[in-house]
DRENLUM-98713 format. One record per residue: x, y, z of N, C-alpha, C in turn. Coordinates in steps of 0.1 Angstrom, whole numbers, padded with zeros to 4 digits, always signed. Atoms other than C-alpha are relative to their C-alpha. Layout:
// DRENLUM-98713
XYZXYZXYZ
...
//
This chain:
// DRENLUM-98713
+0007-0012-0003+0002+0000+0002+0008+0012-0003
-0007-0012+0000+0013+0035-0009+0001+0006+0014
-0001-0009-0010+0027+0054+0021-0001+0013-0001
+0002-0015-0005+0017+0085+0038+0010+0006+0008
-0015-0005-0004+0046+0106+0047+0000+0018-0001
-0002-0015-0002+0054+0143+0058+0013+0000-0011
-0009-0006+0005+0078+0165+0034+0017-0006+0002
-0016+0000-0009+0110+0162+0055+0003-0017+0001
-0005+0011-0004+0108+0124+0057+0002-0005-0018
-0001+0002+0014+0104+0120+0018+0014+0006-0005
-0016-0007+0003+0136+0144+0015+0009-0014+0002
-0010+0005-0003+0152+0122+0034+0006-0015-0009
-0001+0012+0007+0147+0093+0016+0004-0001-0018
+0002-0002+0014+0152+0107-0017+0015+0014-0003
-0017-0007+0005+0185+0131-0013+0011-0004-0002
-0012+0006+0000+0211+0105-0016-0003-0005-0017
+0002+0003+0011+0197+0097-0050+0005+0009-0012
-0006-0011+0015+0213+0114-0085-0010+0000-0012
+0010+0001+0010+0185+0122-0109+0010-0003-0017
-0011+0001+0013+0197+0107-0144+0010-0003+0001
-0010+0001-0002+0227+0097-0129+0009-0008-0009
-0008+0008+0008+0254+0077-0147-0003-0014+0000
+0003+0014-0003+0244+0041-0153+0009-0010+0004
-0003+0007-0007+0254+0011-0138+0017-0001-0010
-0013+0001+0008+0292+0001-0148-0003-0013-0010
+0001+0010+0014+0279-0031-0166-0007+0005-0009
+0005-0009+0008+0257-0009-0186+0006+0006-0008
-0011-0010+0008+0281+0017-0191+0009-0007-0011
-0009+0011+0011+0307-0013-0207-0005-0001-0009
+0002+0007+0012+0284-0032-0226-0006+0011-0009
+0004-0012+0011+0268+0002-0243+0016+0009-0008
-0011-0004+0006+0304+0014-0248+0007-0012-0010
-0005+0011+0007+0312-0019-0264-0007-0003-0013
+0012-0002+0014+0281-0017-0289+0003+0010-0007
-0005-0010+0008+0294+0016-0298+0011-0004-0009
-0011+0003+0009+0325+0008-0310+0000-0014-0008
-0001+0009+0015+0316-0023-0328-0009+0008-0012
+0008-0001+0013+0289-0007-0349+0009+0013-0008
-0012-0010+0009+0319+0021-0355+0006-0008-0011
-0009+0007+0005+0338-0005-0367-0007-0007-0009
+0006+0012+0011+0318-0029-0386-0018+0002-0006
+0009-0003+0007+0288-0011-0395-0014-0008+0003
+0012+0006+0002+0257-0028-0411+0002-0013+0009
+0000+0011-0006+0270-0062-0397+0000-0003+0012
+0007-0003-0017+0268-0055-0359-0011+0002+0003
+0016-0002-0005+0236-0041-0363-0008-0012-0001
+0006+0009+0004+0226-0073-0379+0001-0011+0012
-0006+0011-0009+0243-0097-0351-0012+0006+0011
+0009-0006-0014+0227-0074-0321-0011-0002-0001
+0012+0002+0007+0195-0074-0340-0004-0016+0006
+0004+0014-0006+0197-0111-0335+0000-0004+0011
-0004+0001-0015+0211-0111-0302-0012+0002+0009
+0010-0006-0011+0186-0088-0285-0017+0001-0005
+0012-0002+0007+0157-0086-0308-0007-0018-0005
+0000+0011+0005+0158-0124-0321-0005+0001-0015
+0004+0004+0018+0152-0116-0361+0006+0014-0003
-0005-0005+0007+0171-0093-0381-0005+0001-0017
+0008+0000+0015+0153-0081-0412+0013+0000-0013
-0006-0003+0016+0167-0084-0449+0005+0013-0002
-0006-0016+0003+0169-0048-0454-0004+0008+0012
+0007-0007-0011+0166-0025-0425-0008+0010-0004
+0011-0016+0007+0149+0004-0443-0013-0008-0001
+0015+0004-0001+0113-0002-0440-0006+0009-0016
+0004-0002+0013+0100+0004-0481-0012+0016+0005
+0013-0007+0002+0076+0034-0482-0017-0005-0001
+0012+0009+0001+0049+0012-0495-0010-0004+0014
+0007+0008-0014+0043-0004-0459-0003+0014+0006
+0006-0012-0005+0041+0032-0446-0017+0008-0003
+0016+0001+0009+0008+0032-0471-0008-0008+0003
+0010+0014+0000-0002+0001-0463-0007-0001+0015
+0003-0005-0017+0000+0009-0422-0014+0012+0001
+0013-0009-0006-0026+0038-0426-0015-0011-0004
+0015+0009+0003-0052+0011-0441-0002-0010+0014
+0001+0010-0016-0042-0015-0413-0007+0004+0011
+0007-0004-0016-0050+0007-0381-0014+0002-0003
+0014-0003+0006-0084+0012-0398-0004+0016+0000
+0004-0018+0004-0103+0049-0405-0004+0007+0014
+0001-0003-0011-0113+0052-0368+0013+0006+0007
-0013-0001-0006-0079+0053-0354+0013+0009-0009
-0002-0013+0007-0065+0073-0385-0004+0014+0004
+0006-0014-0002-0087+0099-0380+0004+0008+0017
-0005-0005-0015-0075+0101-0340+0013+0003-0002
-0013-0004+0002-0040+0101-0350-0001+0014-0008
-0002-0013+0009-0046+0129-0378-0007+0013+0009
+0004-0010-0007-0069+0149-0353+0016+0003+0011
-0011-0001-0010-0039+0144-0326+0012+0009-0007
-0011-0005+0008-0015+0153-0353-0004+0016-0004
+0005-0013-0001-0032+0188-0359+0004+0008+0012
-0003-0002-0011-0033+0192-0326+0014+0007+0007
-0015+0000-0005+0004+0190-0319+0006+0011-0009
-0008-0009+0013+0012+0211-0353-0005+0014+0005
+0006-0012-0002-0013+0240-0341+0010+0004+0014
-0007-0004-0011+0005+0243-0305+0017+0000-0006
-0017+0000+0004+0042+0237-0318+0005+0012-0013
-0001-0013+0006+0037+0266-0347+0003+0009+0007
-0003-0007-0011+0037+0289-0320+0017+0000+0001
-0014+0000-0007+0072+0280-0312+0013+0005-0012
-0014-0002+0014+0091+0290-0348+0004+0016+0005
-0007-0013-0004+0116+0317-0341+0004+0006-0012
-0002-0003+0012+0126+0341-0366+0015+0009+0006
-0014-0010-0002+0163+0360-0367-0006+0012+0001
+0004-0015-0006+0168+0396-0364+0013+0005-0006
-0008-0006+0003+0187+0422-0379+0003+0014+0008
+0001-0012-0006+0200+0454-0360+0018+0006-0001
-0009-0013-0001+0221+0486-0368+0004+0005+0010
+0002-0009-0011+0232+0500-0338+0009+0009-0003
-0007-0016+0004+0254+0526-0354+0003-0002-0012
-0003+0000+0012+0266+0537-0389+0011-0012-0003
-0008+0012+0003+0286+0510-0407-0002-0011+0007
+0003+0011-0009+0275+0484-0382-0013-0011+0001
+0013+0011+0004+0251+0454-0390+0005-0010+0006
-0002+0009-0008+0248+0426-0367-0017-0007-0001
+0013+0006-0001+0224+0398-0364+0001-0014+0000
+0000+0014-0004+0212+0365-0360-0006-0008-0011
+0011+0009+0010+0199+0334-0381-0004-0011+0006
+0004+0016-0003+0179+0307-0373-0002-0009-0009
-0006+0009+0012+0190+0278-0392-0008-0015+0005
+0001+0013-0001+0172+0240-0394+0016-0009+0004
-0013+0007+0001+0196+0214-0385-0007-0009-0013
+0003+0006+0011+0200+0191-0415-0006-0016+0000
+0010+0013+0000+0188+0156-0405+0000-0003+0018
+0000+0007-0015+0175+0144-0374-0007-0017+0000
+0001+0014-0003+0172+0110-0358-0009-0002+0014
+0010+0000-0008+0142+0099-0341-0001-0015+0005
+0001+0017-0003+0143+0065-0317-0014+0002+0008
+0015+0008-0005+0109+0049-0312-0002-0011+0003
-0004+0013-0005+0108+0021-0290-0013-0011-0008
+0007+0015+0010+0091-0014-0303-0008-0009+0008
+0002+0010-0005+0079-0042-0292-0013+0003+0012
+0011-0006-0007+0051-0039-0260+0000+0016+0011
-0001-0015-0004+0064-0002-0256-0002+0007-0015
+0003-0004+0014+0048+0007-0293-0006+0014+0000
+0010-0014-0001+0037+0045-0290-0001+0007-0009
+0003-0007+0011+0026+0061-0321+0002+0015+0005
-0002-0011-0006+0023+0091-0300+0011+0004+0003
-0014-0006-0002+0060+0094-0295+0008+0002-0012
-0006-0004+0015+0065+0096-0334-0005+0016-0005
+0004-0018+0007+0040+0126-0340+0005+0009+0010
-0007-0013-0010+0056+0145-0306+0014+0001-0006
-0014-0002+0003+0091+0138-0323+0002+0008-0011
-0003-0003+0014+0088+0142-0358-0009+0015+0000
+0006-0011+0006+0063+0173-0361+0005+0016+0003
-0005-0012-0001+0081+0199-0343+0016-0001-0004
-0012-0003+0002+0114+0188-0362-0004+0001-0016
+0006-0007+0015+0092+0193-0396-0003+0016+0000
+0000-0014-0002+0083+0228-0384+0009+0005-0003
-0012-0009-0004+0117+0237-0377+0007-0004-0017
-0004-0004+0014+0124+0228-0416+0013-0010+0002
-0014+0010+0000+0149+0197-0407+0000-0004-0016
+0001+0005+0014+0161+0186-0439-0005-0014+0000
+0004+0015+0001+0155+0150-0434-0002-0004+0014
+0006+0006-0016+0139+0131-0405-0002-0017-0002
-0005+0010+0002+0153+0098-0399-0005-0008+0014
+0006+0004-0010+0132+0073-0374+0006-0018+0000
-0007+0014-0003+0147+0040-0361-0010-0009+0010
+0006+0008-0010+0127+0013-0343+0001-0018+0002
-0002+0011-0003+0132-0020-0330-0005-0010-0007
+0007+0014+0005+0126-0053-0350-0007-0007+0004
+0012+0007-0006+0096-0076-0347+0000-0013-0007
+0001+0013+0005+0094-0112-0358-0015+0002-0010
+0013-0009+0009+0058-0094-0366-0001+0012-0007
+0002-0016+0008+0070-0063-0382-0004+0012+0006
+0000-0010-0008+0070-0031-0373-0019+0005+0004
+0012-0005-0004+0038-0020-0350-0009+0009-0011
+0005-0006+0010+0015-0006-0377-0005+0014-0003
+0005-0010-0006+0001+0023-0357+0014+0009+0001
-0015-0010+0004+0041+0037-0355+0002+0001-0014
-0003-0002+0014+0044+0032-0394-0011+0014-0006
+0008-0009+0004+0010+0049-0397+0001+0017+0005
-0006-0013-0006+0020+0079-0373+0011+0006-0008
-0014-0001+0008+0055+0081-0395-0008+0008-0010
+0007-0007+0015+0037+0088-0427-0012+0013+0005
+0010-0008-0003+0010+0111-0410+0010+0012+0005
-0009-0008-0003+0040+0131-0394+0006+0006-0007
-0010-0005+0008+0061+0132-0422+0014-0005-0001
-0013+0003-0002+0092+0113-0416+0006-0006-0013
-0006+0005+0018+0112+0106-0446+0006-0014-0001
-0008+0015+0003+0130+0072-0440-0002-0008+0015
+0000+0015-0015+0122+0041-0411+0009-0006+0000
-0007+0007-0005+0147+0020-0401+0000-0012+0009
-0002+0011-0011+0145-0013-0381+0008-0005+0006
-0011+0004-0009+0169-0012-0356-0003+0008+0012
+0005-0007-0015+0168-0008-0318+0010+0000+0009
-0012+0002-0013+0187-0005-0288+0012+0007-0003
-0012-0008+0005+0221+0011-0283+0008+0001-0010
-0003-0002+0015+0233+0000-0316-0008+0009-0012
+0014-0007+0014+0202+0018-0335+0009+0017+0003
-0008-0014-0003+0221+0050-0313+0012+0003-0005
-0015-0007+0005+0255+0046-0324-0002-0002-0015
-0002-0005+0015+0243+0040-0360-0004+0013-0005
+0006-0013+0000+0225+0074-0359+0012+0010+0002
-0008-0012-0002+0253+0091-0345+0015-0001-0008
-0009+0000+0008+0279+0077-0367+0002-0006-0012
+0004+0005+0010+0263+0062-0396+0006-0013-0003
-0007+0012+0008+0268+0027-0416-0003+0001-0012
+0001+0000+0015+0268+0015-0448-0015+0004-0005
+0017-0003+0007+0226+0019-0449-0003+0011+0011
+0006-0012-0004+0220+0042-0422+0005+0014+0005
-0005-0012+0002+0228+0079-0423+0004+0004+0014
-0007-0008-0012+0247+0097-0397-0012+0013+0002
+0008-0008-0006+0225+0124-0381+0006+0010+0009
-0002-0009-0012+0228+0158-0362-0004+0000+0015
+0004-0001-0015+0206+0152-0332-0009-0012+0000
+0007+0012-0004+0191+0124-0316-0015-0002+0009
+0013-0003-0012+0154+0124-0296-0006-0011-0001
+0012+0010-0005+0130+0099-0285+0005-0009+0012
-0001+0006-0013+0125+0076-0255+0008-0014+0001
-0003+0016-0002+0140+0042-0246+0005-0004+0013
-0005+0004-0013+0155+0021-0221+0010+0000+0008
-0013-0007-0010+0186+0026-0197+0010-0003-0011
-0007+0004+0008+0205+0009-0226+0002+0014-0011
-0002-0012+0013+0195+0038-0251+0004+0012+0008
-0004-0012-0004+0194+0064-0229+0019-0001+0005
-0015-0002+0002+0232+0053-0221+0008+0004-0009
-0010-0005+0012+0241+0053-0255-0004+0013-0005
+0002-0014+0006+0226+0086-0259+0008+0010+0007
-0008-0008-0009+0247+0100-0234+0017+0001-0005
-0009+0003+0006+0277+0087-0248+0005+0003-0015
-0001-0006+0016+0272+0097-0283-0005+0018+0005
-0001-0017-0001+0265+0133-0271+0011+0009+0001
-0009-0009+0004+0289+0157-0283+0006-0004-0015
-0004+0004+0014+0295+0135-0315-0014+0006-0008
+0013-0005+0002+0256+0145-0321-0003+0009+0012
+0009-0012-0011+0231+0169-0302-0009-0014+0006
+0010+0009-0005+0207+0147-0279-0012+0013+0007
+0007+0001-0008+0176+0156-0266-0001+0005+0015
-0005+0002-0017+0181+0147-0228+0000-0013+0002
+0001+0013-0009+0184+0116-0205-0010-0003+0003
+0007+0001-0010+0156+0109-0196-0006-0013+0009
+0001+0008-0007+0145+0088-0169-0015-0006+0001
+0016+0004+0002+0112+0074-0156-0008+0010+0001
+0011-0009+0004+0082+0090-0166-0010-0001+0016
+0004-0001-0015+0066+0105-0130-0013+0009-0003
+0008-0012-0001+0035+0128-0122-0001+0002+0017
+0001-0006-0009+0030+0148-0096-0013+0008+0005
+0013-0005+0000-0007+0158-0080-0002+0010+0010
+0000-0009-0011-0013+0188-0058-0021+0000+0000
+0014-0002-0002-0049+0187-0044-0006+0004+0017
+0001-0005-0012-0069+0197-0013-0015-0008+0004
+0009+0007-0006-0100+0185+0008-0011-0005-0010
+0008-0001+0010-0122+0190-0022+0002-0008-0013
-0003+0007+0011-0104+0167-0041-0008-0017-0002
+0009+0012+0006-0122+0134-0057+0012-0013-0003
-0012+0010+0002-0100+0104-0048+0000-0010-0010
+0004+0017+0011-0116+0079-0073+0009+0005-0012
-0008+0001+0013-0102+0102-0101+0019+0005+0002
-0013+0000-0002-0069+0110-0082+0005-0012-0003
-0003+0017-0004-0064+0072-0072+0004-0001-0020
-0003+0003+0013-0068+0067-0113+0009+0006-0009
-0011-0010+0005-0043+0100-0125+0015-0008+0005
-0012+0003-0004-0018+0083-0104+0002-0012-0002
-0002+0014+0005-0022+0043-0117+0003+0007-0015
-0003+0000+0017-0022+0058-0150+0013+0007-0006
-0016-0001-0001+0015+0070-0145+0007-0015+0005
-0007+0012-0008+0022+0037-0126+0005-0011-0010
+0007+0009+0013+0011+0019-0157+0013-0001-0008
-0008-0002+0007+0041+0032-0174+0013-0008+0001
-0010+0009-0003+0067+0011-0157+0001-0003+0015
+0000+0005-0013+0079-0004-0126+0009+0013+0009
-0007-0004-0011+0100+0024-0116-0006+0015-0002
+0009-0014+0004+0072+0053-0128-0006+0007+0015
+0007-0008-0014+0070+0077-0095-0016+0006-0001
+0018-0009-0001+0030+0089-0086+0001+0007+0015
-0003-0008-0012+0033+0114-0061-0018+0007+0005
+0010-0010+0000+0003+0131-0046+0005+0012+0013
-0002-0014-0008+0004+0165-0024-0010+0005+0005
+0013-0003-0006-0024+0172-0001+0004+0004+0013
+0001-0008-0015-0031+0194+0031-0012-0007+0005
+0010+0011-0002-0057+0167+0036+0002-0014+0005
-0006+0013+0000-0053+0137+0055-0012-0010-0002
+0012+0005+0001-0090+0128+0049+0001-0010-0014
-0007+0003+0014-0077+0130+0014+0009-0011-0006
-0011+0008-0001-0049+0114+0019-0002-0014+0001
+0002+0011-0007-0064+0081+0035-0009-0005-0010
+0009+0005+0012-0093+0079+0008+0008-0001-0013
-0008+0005+0010-0066+0078-0018+0006-0010+0000
-0011+0013-0002-0043+0049-0003-0013-0009-0002
+0011+0010-0003-0080+0031+0000-0001-0001-0019
+0007+0004+0012-0090+0039-0036+0012-0007-0010
-0010+0005+0005-0057+0030-0048+0001-0014-0002
+0000+0013-0001-0059-0003-0038-0011-0007-0007
+0012+0008+0005-0092-0009-0052+0000-0001-0015
+0002+0004+0017-0088-0002-0087+0014-0005-0008
-0013+0007+0004-0052-0019-0090-0004-0012-0004
+0004+0015+0003-0073-0051-0089-0003-0001-0014
+0004+0002+0016-0089-0041-0124+0008+0003-0011
-0006-0004+0009-0059-0030-0140+0004-0012-0010
-0007+0008+0009-0045-0050-0169+0016-0002+0004
-0013+0003-0009-0010-0042-0158+0003+0002+0010
+0001+0002-0012-0015-0046-0126+0011-0003+0008
-0014+0007-0007+0018-0066-0118+0012+0018-0001
-0007-0013+0004+0036-0033-0132-0002+0008+0007
+0003-0014-0007+0018-0007-0114+0000-0002+0015
-0002+0008-0019+0017-0026-0080+0019+0000+0002
-0017-0001-0006+0056-0025-0079+0004+0018+0000
+0001-0012-0001+0055+0009-0091-0006+0009+0014
+0009-0010-0016+0030+0026-0064+0006-0006+0010
-0006+0004-0012+0046+0005-0038+0012+0007+0003
-0013-0002-0005+0083+0014-0042+0000+0015-0004
-0002-0016+0000+0081+0048-0057-0014+0008+0000
+0012-0004+0000+0044+0059-0053+0002+0010+0015
+0004-0009-0009+0039+0087-0025-0012+0009+0004
+0010-0010-0001+0016+0107-0008+0005+0008+0014
-0006-0007-0013+0029+0136+0010-0010+0011+0006
+0008-0007-0012+0009+0157+0039+0010+0018+0000
-0003-0015-0001+0015+0195+0034-0006+0005+0013
+0008-0006-0006+0006+0222+0057-0012+0007-0002
+0008-0005+0009-0010+0240+0032+0002+0001-0014
+0001+0005+0014-0018+0241-0003+0018+0010-0006
-0012-0005+0004+0012+0269-0007+0009-0007+0001
-0012+0013-0002+0037+0242+0010-0001-0008-0010
+0001+0012+0010+0023+0220-0014+0010+0005-0012
-0007-0002+0012+0036+0241-0043+0017-0001+0003
-0015+0003-0003+0071+0244-0026+0004-0013+0002
-0003+0013+0000+0073+0208-0023-0002-0005-0014
+0002+0006+0014+0061+0203-0058+0015+0008-0010
-0010-0006+0004+0090+0229-0068+0015-0006+0005
-0011+0007-0005+0117+0210-0050+0000-0012-0008
+0002+0014+0006+0107+0175-0068+0002+0005-0010
+0000-0004+0008+0102+0194-0097-0003-0008-0011
+0009+0013+0006+0079+0170-0116+0000+0003-0014
+0002+0004+0014+0077+0156-0153-0015+0009-0005
+0015-0008+0003+0040+0163-0150-0004+0003+0014
+0006-0008-0017+0023+0184-0123-0016+0003-0005
+0014-0002-0002-0016+0184-0121-0002+0008+0012
-0001-0009-0010-0027+0213-0100-0021-0003-0002
+0016+0009-0001-0064+0192-0090-0006+0011+0009
+0003-0004-0011-0076+0220-0073-0012+0011-0009
+0008-0010+0006-0108+0246-0080+0011+0016-0003
-0008-0012+0002-0095+0279-0099+0013-0001-0003
-0018+0002+0001-0064+0264-0110+0008+0011-0007
-0008-0010+0007-0053+0293-0130+0003+0008+0010
-0006-0011-0014-0049+0314-0097+0016-0007+0008
-0010+0008-0006-0022+0288-0090+0009-0002-0007
-0009+0004+0011-0004+0283-0121+0015+0008+0007
-0011-0010-0002+0021+0312-0111+0011-0006+0012
-0006+0006-0009+0032+0290-0080+0009-0010-0005
-0007+0011+0004+0045+0263-0102+0010+0004-0005
-0012-0005+0004+0080+0273-0108+0010-0013-0008
-0010+0013+0009+0097+0236-0119-0014-0008-0003
+0007+0010+0004+0076+0216-0141-0002+0001-0013
+0001+0001+0017+0077+0201-0175-0013+0003-0006
+0010+0001+0003+0043+0199-0179-0014+0003+0007
+0008-0005-0008+0011+0216-0162-0012-0006-0003
+0019+0005+0003-0026+0202-0161-0006+0009+0010
+0008-0008-0006-0052+0227-0149-0012-0006+0000
+0017+0007-0006-0083+0215-0129-0002-0015+0001
+0005+0014-0002-0099+0184-0123-0006-0009-0011
+0001+0008+0011-0108+0177-0157+0007+0001-0013
-0012+0000+0012-0074+0177-0175+0007-0010+0006
-0013+0012-0003-0058+0143-0171+0014-0002-0003
-0008+0000+0008-0023+0138-0178-0005-0007-0012
+0000+0007+0015-0031+0115-0206-0003+0008-0012
+0002-0008+0012-0044+0143-0225+0012+0007-0004
-0012-0006+0004-0011+0156-0227+0009-0011-0008
-0005+0010+0005+0003+0120-0236-0004-0003-0014
+0005+0002+0013-0020+0120-0269-0003+0011-0008
+0012-0006+0006-0041+0143-0277+0004+0019-0003
+0006-0015-0002-0041+0182-0264+0010+0012-0012
-0007-0005+0008-0011+0194-0286+0016+0006+0008
-0012+0000-0007+0019+0202-0260+0008-0009-0002
-0012+0010+0002+0048+0179-0264-0001-0006+0012
+0001+0010-0010+0048+0150-0245+0014-0008+0006
-0013+0004-0007+0086+0144-0242+0008+0012+0007
+0000-0011-0011+0095+0162-0211+0009-0003+0009
-0011+0007-0009+0122+0165-0184-0007-0007+0012
+0007+0007-0014+0120+0140-0156+0011-0002+0010
-0009+0000-0012+0136+0133-0124+0009+0010+0007
-0004-0014-0005+0140+0168-0114+0003+0009-0008
-0008-0005+0012+0156+0177-0146-0009+0016-0005
+0007-0009+0001+0127+0203-0148+0003+0010+0006
-0005-0014-0010+0144+0228-0123+0007+0010-0016
-0006-0006+0006+0168+0236-0155-0006-0003-0018
+0005+0004+0017+0148+0221-0191-0014+0001-0002
+0013+0000+0002+0119+0223-0204-0004-0013-0012
+0007+0011+0008+0097+0200-0233+0008+0004-0013
-0005+0003+0016+0108+0189-0267-0007+0013-0008
+0005-0011+0012+0103+0217-0296+0003+0003-0010
-0001-0002+0018+0107+0231-0326+0016+0006+0004
-0012-0008-0003+0138+0254-0310+0011-0012-0001
-0007+0010+0001+0154+0220-0304+0008-0010-0013
-0005+0003+0011+0160+0209-0337+0004+0011-0011
-0006-0010+0010+0175+0243-0350+0012+0001+0006
-0018-0005-0002+0207+0262-0343+0003+0017-0002
-0004-0016+0002+0215+0299-0340+0011+0001-0007
-0013-0008+0011+0240+0318-0363+0000+0014+0002
+0000-0014+0000+0252+0352-0355+0005+0002-0012
-0011-0007+0013+0269+0375-0383+0000+0015+0006
-0004-0015-0005+0288+0408-0379+0003+0005-0012
-0006-0011+0009+0297+0435-0404+0005+0014+0007
-0005-0015-0001+0319+0467-0399+0005+0006-0012
-0004-0006+0010+0327+0490-0424+0015+0002+0001
-0013-0006-0003+0363+0506-0425+0000+0011+0007
+0007-0011-0010+0349+0536-0407-0002-0005+0013
+0002+0005-0012+0333+0516-0383+0010-0009+0013
-0011+0008-0003+0363+0497-0375+0010+0005+0011
-0009-0007-0004+0385+0525-0373-0006+0013+0013
+0003-0004-0011+0365+0540-0347-0003-0003+0014
+0001+0008-0014+0363+0513-0324+0012-0009+0006
-0013+0011+0001+0395+0497-0330+0010-0002+0013
-0009+0000-0015+0415+0510-0296-0006-0005+0007
+0006+0008-0014+0391+0495-0277-0001-0019-0002
-0006+0012+0003+0396+0460-0294+0010-0004+0004
-0013+0000-0004+0432+0465-0291-0004-0004+0012
-0007-0001-0015+0433+0474-0254-0009-0013+0007
+0005+0008-0006+0410+0445-0248+0012-0015-0001
-0006+0014+0007+0431+0417-0268+0016+0001+0010
-0015-0002-0008+0467+0431-0249-0005-0001+0012
+0003+0003-0010+0447+0432-0219+0002-0016+0010
-0001+0018-0001+0445+0393-0222+0011-0007-0003
-0010+0006+0006+0479+0388-0238-0002-0003-0010
+0005+0010+0017+0465+0380-0273+0006+0011-0006
-0004-0009+0012+0491+0402-0296-0006+0000-0011
+0005+0009+0016+0480+0383-0328-0016+0008-0002
+0013-0009-0003+0443+0397-0317+0004+0012-0005
-0002-0016+0001+0455+0433-0315+0006+0005-0012
-0005-0002+0012+0474+0431-0346-0004-0001-0010
+0012+0006+0015+0445+0417-0368-0009+0014+0000
+0012-0007-0002+0427+0446-0357+0011+0015-0005
-0012-0012+0003+0459+0476-0359+0001+0001-0012
-0003-0002+0014+0469+0466-0392-0012+0003-0013
+0011-0007+0006+0436+0474-0405-0001+0013+0001
+0001-0018-0003+0435+0510-0388+0011+0003-0008
-0012-0006+0005+0470+0514-0404-0005+0003-0012
+0004-0003+0012+0457+0513-0436-0011+0012-0002
//
């Protein structure tokens, strides 16, 4: 049964953990070996690892475009319509993130500016098997498309039954350019370094298991990455007027993600805390993924008692959840108190699954407390900034002495001369 505790007790248990810290030595070493092997042997290594870890290796890694078209028919018109509506919502939201460059002329003969440029090629990692999430395809591809990325490459693990039709249909709807059936750390290595078949990308985004996360950590610097994602989490703030049935349902919806997914309720009401505690046990019995949710709620579920709702927000900001539900009347009045959260869900009719699939804001979010310094995946993650500077001869002459003095102060004589020689002319 989920435990009720005060915040100080919760902190004492969690202070020693390192969010998104390094993987175990065993995982780190295994991933490093896989990456080195893919660099050395390319497609041959990919095929061997597919046989070893996935139990099959496709004759050709690349999925033909005709399979994507066929998948639209396989999923049926009802789910296709849902995917298309979700894609429309996601596109409409992310379109507001598109940034423009600027040009300024601070003085005569000086032009300064910044350009916003798309990356050339993005690589999307989409899990497969029991964790086949078409929603992740939409959330990763649509912002990249809006950013103007030249080519969007998707990788997903192979299966003896073929790639999940929902994933392929989502790829078609979102506008993925090429799809390859390869998964795990070897897929990340292939995207980062390229093989005979899979092109090298500039940035890798998308969720995965601990081996995928560690591979992304190890290739960062060779390519960009979105984040090192930990287990998905939710925190709910509620008072005595909260409905324990709905709160328990929202907590369990997070727990069925995986055995390490934290679900936390912060409340100033002991009566609500106890009612939610009982309701969770009742609802657990009816869940198809009961075994997973049970381990998650027992080991990572928490109910924290706060002295007030304002203190509840202080607690939430300390935890910095991936998802924050403000389960209160008049939730907009409290939004300004939420300083650290990946995505905020306002009111009693806005459960977190709305954000997972349909509402529009991105569901690729900072986990494990990293919302303290980062935010959701967006259009800007698939762009780069480039600045430019122009000085006329007169403009350089006017301020050249300042640059020379700065360079000389730092002991960089050649820097100073590159300016002074122009001034001499």
